N, C-alpha and C positions, 0 to 999 in steps of 0.2 A: 504494500500500500504506500502510495506517495500522496503528497498534498493534493494533487489534482484529482485523486480518486475519492476524496472525502465527500464531495457533493453526491456522488452516486451511492456511496456507502450509507450516507444519512437518508437518502431516499428509500433504500431497501429497509433500513432500520425503522423508519416511520411507517412504512407500509406493513411491517410485520408485528409491531408491538404497540399496545395502547399507551405505554409509558416508555418511549424510546430514549436512548442516549442522545445527548445534544451534539451538535457539530463540534463544540468546544471540547467535549470529552474525547472524541476521536482525535482531534488535533493534539490534545495533551498527550494521548497515548503515543502518537508519532514522535512528539517532541522529547519525551522522556526515554525513548528507545525501546518500548515494548515491541514484541514480535507482532507486527501488523501485516496481514497478508490479504490479498484479494484474489478471487478466482474470476477469470474473464473467459468469455466466449465471443470470438470475433470482435475483440476490443471492447466488449460491453462487460461491465462489472456485474457479476451474477451472485457474488457471495463474498464474505469476509470473515476473518478470524482475528482475535486480539488475545495475546497471552503475555503475562509478565513472568519473568524468571528471576530467582534470587533466593538466597538462604536455603538452597537445596530443594526448592519447590518450584514447579511450574504451576501457574494459575491461569486457566482458560477463562477469560473474562467475558468474551462475547464471541458468538459464532452464529452466522445467519446466512441463509441461502434465499435468493429471490424466489417467490412462491412458484413461478412457472418452472423452476429447475429443481424443486424438492422431490424427494423419493427417487432420485436417479443415481445415488451414490456420491454426489458432489460433496455433501456435508461430511460423509464418512471419510472421503479422501482428504479433505481439508483438515478434519480433526486428526487423522492419522499423521498428516504432515506436522501439525503443531506438536503432537506427542513425540514424534521423532526429533523435532528441534529441541524440545525440553530434555530428552535423553542425551542428545549430542552435546548439550550445554552442561551436562554433568548433574542434572537435577535427579533426585532420587524418587520423587513422587509428583504426580500431577493432580490438581484439584479443580473442581468446578461446582457451581451451584446451578440448580435447575428447579423450575416450578414443578411441584408434584402433578399439576394438571397437564403438563407438557409430556404426555405419554410417548409421543413419537420420538422426542429427543432422548427420553430415558431409555427407550429400547435401543437407540443408537449407541448411547454411552455404555450400556450393559454389554452390548455385542462386542465392544472393543476391550472389555475387561474391567471397566470401572465398577466399583461397588460402593453402595451407600454406607457412609460412616457417621452421618449425623444429620441434624435438622437445624436450620436457623429460623427461629420463630419471627414472623412478621418482616421478613427480609425484603420482599418485593412490594412495591406500590401496586395496589389493585383497586378496581372499582369498588367503592364502599368500604375501603380499609386497606389491609395488608394481607399478603399471602406468604406462607412459609416457603423456604427453599430447602430442598434435599441437597446435602453435601455429598459429593462423590469423589472417590480417590482411585488413582491407578498407580501401581508401583512401576517405576521406570528403571530402577537399578538393574543392570544386566540385560536390559531390553535391546534387541537388535533392530537397527533401522530397517524399515520395509524398503523394498525395491520399487514399489509403485508410486 
């Protein structure tokens, strides 16, 4: 992801979430050096992922695919790439939060070996209040990078 991708990323974010990240948050992630990647098809941004690494942990902060490209393996490949980057950076674990109501995402994360290790109460903004977040973890130590 580069600065000129941010407008496309924000458009996908706004179309996908009731309470989206702001443009400023994405720009801050780029500025501080988080792993920020986009997926493109014919020069069109169709997805993005943001991950922080440090203190032995990778934290997948945001991952989203444009609706027309979901359920085609794009998200799985992007998540696999981020996991590989975390492992290559020497991180021992990867974490992420997910809304329990996001069953498609949970299935994806579990299929890649993540397991639930906790719950953050009232983590997400939601219509009429707050929604919990399931905390998932994946061990990275000893993990081999995928070739795809």
